[in-house]
C-alpha positions in Angstrom: -123.7 105.6 93.7 -125.4 108.4 91.3 -122.9 109.4 88.5 -119.8 107.9 89.9 -118.3 107.3 86.5 -118.5 111.3 86.2 -116.9 111.7 89.7 -114.1 109.3 88.5 -113.7 111.1 85.2 -113.5 114.6 86.8 -110.9 113.7 89.4 -108.5 112.2 86.7 -108.9 115.4 84.5 -108.2 117.5 87.3 -105.1 115.6 88.6 -103.7 114.6 85.3 -103.1 111.2 86.6 -105.0 107.8 86.9 -102.8 106.9 89.9 -103.1 110.0 91.8 -107.0 110.0 91.3 -106.9 106.5 92.4 -105.4 107.3 95.6 -107.7 110.2 96.3 -110.9 108.4 95.4 -109.4 105.4 97.6 -110.1 102.7 94.8 -107.7 100.6 92.8 -106.1 101.9 89.8 -107.0 99.1 87.5 -110.9 99.6 88.7 -110.8 103.3 87.8 -108.8 102.5 84.5 -111.8 100.3 83.6 -114.3 102.7 84.2 -112.4 105.2 81.8 -112.2 102.6 79.2 -115.8 101.8 79.4 -116.7 105.7 79.0 -114.5 105.8 75.9 -116.0 102.6 74.3 -119.4 104.1 75.1 -118.7 107.3 73.1 -116.2 105.7 70.6 -113.5 108.3 71.1 -110.6 108.6 73.4 -111.2 111.0 76.2 -107.5 111.2 77.4 -104.2 111.1 76.0 -101.8 108.9 77.8 -98.1 109.8 78.1 -95.4 109.0 80.6 -96.1 111.6 83.1 -99.9 111.0 83.3 -102.9 111.9 81.2 -104.1 114.6 79.1 -107.7 115.5 78.0 -108.6 115.1 74.4 -110.7 117.8 72.5 -113.6 115.1 73.1 -112.6 114.9 76.8 -112.8 118.7 77.3 -116.3 118.5 76.0 -117.1 115.6 78.2 -115.7 117.4 81.4 -117.9 120.3 80.8 -121.1 117.9 80.7 -119.7 116.1 83.6 -119.1 119.2 86.0 -122.5 120.5 85.1 -124.2 117.2 85.8 -122.5 116.8 89.4 -123.5 120.3 90.2 -127.1 119.2 89.4 -126.7 116.0 91.6 -125.4 118.2 94.3 -128.2 120.3 94.2 -130.8 117.8 94.3 -129.0 116.2 97.4 -129.0 119.5 99.1 -132.7 120.2 98.4 -133.7 116.8 99.6 -131.6 117.5 102.7 -133.6 120.7 103.2 -136.8 118.7 103.5 -134.9 117.4 106.6 -134.3 120.8 107.8 -130.5 121.1 106.9 -129.9 118.0 109.1 -126.9 116.8 106.8 -124.5 118.3 104.0 -121.1 119.6 103.5 -119.9 123.1 103.1 -116.6 123.3 101.1 -114.5 126.7 101.5 -111.1 127.8 100.3 -110.0 130.8 102.2 -106.8 133.0 102.8 -104.8 132.7 106.0 -105.9 136.1 107.5 -109.3 134.9 108.2 -108.2 131.7 110.5 -107.6 133.3 113.6 -111.2 135.0 114.0 -113.7 134.7 111.4 -113.5 131.1 110.2 -113.7 129.1 113.8 -116.3 131.4 115.0 -118.6 131.5 112.1 -118.2 127.7 111.7 -118.9 127.0 115.3 -121.7 129.3 115.6 -123.3 127.6 112.4 -122.8 124.3 113.8 -125.0 125.2 116.9 -127.9 125.8 114.6 -127.1 123.0 112.2 -125.2 120.2 113.8 -125.4 117.8 111.0 -123.5 120.2 108.6 -119.9 119.0 107.8 -117.2 121.7 106.7 -114.2 121.2 104.7 -111.8 124.4 104.8 -108.5 124.7 102.9 -106.2 127.5 103.7 -104.3 128.8 100.6 -103.2 131.9 98.8 -105.6 134.0 96.9 -104.6 132.8 93.5 -105.2 129.3 94.5 -108.7 130.1 96.1 -109.6 131.7 93.0 -108.3 128.7 90.8 -110.5 126.3 93.1 -113.7 128.4 92.7 -113.2 128.5 89.1 -112.7 124.8 88.6 -115.4 124.2 90.6 -113.4 122.5 93.5 -114.8 124.4 96.4 -118.2 126.0 97.3 -117.0 129.3 98.7 -114.0 131.3 98.4 -112.6 133.9 100.5 -109.8 135.7 98.8 -108.2 139.2 99.0 -108.1 141.5 96.0 -109.1 138.9 93.5 -109.4 139.5 89.7 -112.6 140.1 88.0 -113.6 137.0 86.2 -116.4 136.2 84.2 -116.5 132.7 85.9 -116.4 134.4 89.4 -119.3 135.9 91.2 -118.8 138.0 94.3 -121.4 137.3 96.9 -120.2 140.2 99.2 -116.9 142.2 100.0 -115.5 144.0 102.9 -113.1 146.7 102.4 -109.8 145.8 104.0 -106.9 148.3 103.1 -103.4 147.1 103.6 -101.6 149.2 106.5 -98.0 149.2 107.4 -97.7 147.0 110.4 -94.7 147.5 112.7 -93.3 147.2 116.2 -94.5 150.0 118.6 -90.9 150.8 118.9 -90.3 151.8 115.4 -89.4 155.1 114.3 -92.7 155.4 112.2 -94.8 154.1 114.6 -96.1 157.2 115.8 -96.8 159.0 112.6 -100.6 159.3 111.4 -99.7 158.1 108.0 -97.0 156.7 105.9 -96.0 156.2 102.6 -94.5 153.1 100.6 -91.6 155.5 100.2 -91.1 155.9 103.6 -91.4 152.1 104.5 -88.6 151.2 101.7 -86.0 152.7 104.0 -86.5 150.1 106.3 -86.3 146.0 106.4 -89.5 145.0 104.8 -91.3 141.4 104.8 -93.6 140.8 102.0 -95.8 138.1 100.9 -95.0 135.8 97.9 -95.1 137.1 94.4 -98.7 136.3 92.5 -100.6 136.3 95.9 -103.3 139.1 96.1 -101.7 141.5 98.4 -98.2 141.2 96.7 -99.8 142.0 93.4 -101.5 145.1 94.9 -98.1 146.4 96.6 -96.1 145.8 93.6 -98.8 147.8 91.7 -98.8 150.5 94.2 -94.8 150.7 94.4 -94.7 151.0 90.2 -97.2 153.7 90.5 -95.4 155.6 93.0 -92.1 155.0 91.2 -90.3 153.2 93.9 -88.8 149.8 94.3 -88.9 147.9 97.5 -86.3 144.9 98.0 -87.8 142.6 100.7 -85.5 141.2 103.3 -88.1 138.4 103.9 -90.5 136.8 101.5 -92.9 134.4 102.7 -96.3 133.0 102.4 -96.9 132.8 105.9 -98.5 135.8 107.7 -97.2 134.7 111.1 -93.5 134.6 110.2 -93.9 138.1 108.9 -95.7 139.4 112.1 -92.8 137.6 114.0 -90.0 139.3 111.8 -91.5 142.9 112.5 -91.7 142.2 116.3 -88.0 141.4 116.6 -86.5 144.3 114.5 -87.3 147.6 112.9 -88.8 145.8 110.0 -92.2 146.8 108.3 -95.0 144.4 106.7 -97.9 145.1 104.8 -101.1 143.5 106.2 -105.0 143.8 106.5 -105.8 144.6 110.3 -107.6 141.2 110.7 -104.3 139.6 109.8 -102.6 140.8 112.7 -105.5 141.7 115.0 -104.5 139.7 118.0 -100.7 141.6 118.1 -102.7 145.0 117.4 -104.9 144.6 120.3 -102.2 143.1 122.7 -100.2 146.5 121.9 -97.3 144.5 120.2 -97.7 146.0 117.0 -99.3 149.1 115.4 -101.0 149.6 112.3 -100.1 152.9 110.6 -102.6 153.7 107.4 -100.9 154.2 104.2 -101.2 157.3 102.0 -101.0 155.2 98.6 -104.3 155.2 97.2 -104.2 151.9 95.4 -103.5 149.8 98.6 -106.6 151.6 100.2 -109.0 150.3 97.7 -108.3 146.6 98.5 -111.0 144.0 100.0 -111.6 140.5 101.1 -114.1 138.9 98.8 -116.4 135.8 99.2 -116.6 134.5 95.7 -118.6 131.8 94.1 -118.9 130.3 90.7 -121.1 132.4 88.5 -122.7 129.6 86.9 -122.8 127.2 89.7 -125.9 126.8 91.9 -124.6 126.3 95.4 -125.8 123.5 97.6 -128.4 125.0 100.3 -126.0 124.4 103.2 -123.5 126.5 101.2 -125.9 129.3 100.2 -127.2 129.4 104.1 -123.8 129.4 105.4 -122.7 132.3 103.0 -125.5 134.4 104.1 -124.8 133.6 107.9 -120.8 134.5 107.1 -121.8 137.8 105.6 -123.3 138.7 109.0 -120.3 137.4 111.0 -118.0 139.3 108.6 -119.7 142.5 109.2 -119.6 142.1 113.0 -115.9 141.2 112.8 -115.1 144.1 110.7 -116.9 146.7 112.9 -114.9 145.4 115.9 -111.7 145.6 114.2 -112.3 148.9 113.0 -113.6 150.3 115.9 -110.0 149.6 117.5 -108.4 151.3 114.5 -110.5 154.4 115.3 -109.4 154.5 118.8 -105.6 154.1 117.7 -106.0 157.1 115.3 -107.4 159.2 118.1 -104.7 158.2 120.4 -102.1 158.9 117.8 -103.5 162.5 117.4 -103.8 163.1 120.9 -100.1 162.3 121.3 -99.0 164.3 118.4 -100.8 167.1 119.9 -99.0 166.7 123.1 -95.9 166.7 121.7 -96.6 170.0 119.6 -97.8 171.5 122.7 -94.6 170.6 124.8 -92.4 171.9 122.0 -94.2 175.3 121.9 -94.2 175.5 125.8 -90.2 175.0 125.3 -90.0 177.3 122.6 -92.0 180.0 124.8 -89.8 179.4 127.8 -86.6 180.0 125.7 -87.9 183.1 124.3 
């Protein structure tokens, strides 16, 4: 196999363990150790420091890792160009995505793309935004789909969709009929939040600090579904993008009330790639296809939000009219 030793070396560097790399690569640990020893003999320097818990790159190893990753990307590109001569008849697209895009975007996009190119395989891992960013930065995935990712030199945004956080709650919640609420309004009720260091949690914490309020969550979890179920069964609130709770919103089980706080309205879901990595052609083609799918989904999701806003406005107008009528009769 072309550049097999580089693949072995990169796996050990990423995992920090020859044993774990051997398990992942499905080869004998002794064979993997011999490959690394041969590389070290060829260069005349140790590439790894061995210790009780595994291995760590030496300075020479860090230099060699950069070469290995660049070389493997070039080989990947060559393979994809050869595949292109066959009309994208085979290839693999690696994606790391946040959970919010699982219910609708990803299954439909993958299915429709596969109808066009049935030989293309997909490897999709669901993770928090911080892990999505790390996987892209370290070259472990072709495409990352993250919520509110940080700006980094190693990351390039292929496209982004504005996706503000909204206060999501039961239709029976006391705040459900309001046109807008603030984070301060929500703090008076049980709140379910994502785990710390995730994109949405960082945004919420920054917005709370800016507003001078503190939210002590009743529940912290990395599961969007658990947060949705939490607010269904009590008078709790959670903060989600509309796409995360689309099914429950569409079914009328939950309502999404816009937040007044400016910071949470600046959020987006970004498709990111490594800035110095040329994607395989299959991944490039899927990225273009995915943008169109995302735009269509976004349009459908926010068409319903506009209808909800109109309905809330009409209910508020009807309530005000009824109150005026009652007041007129009393006078």
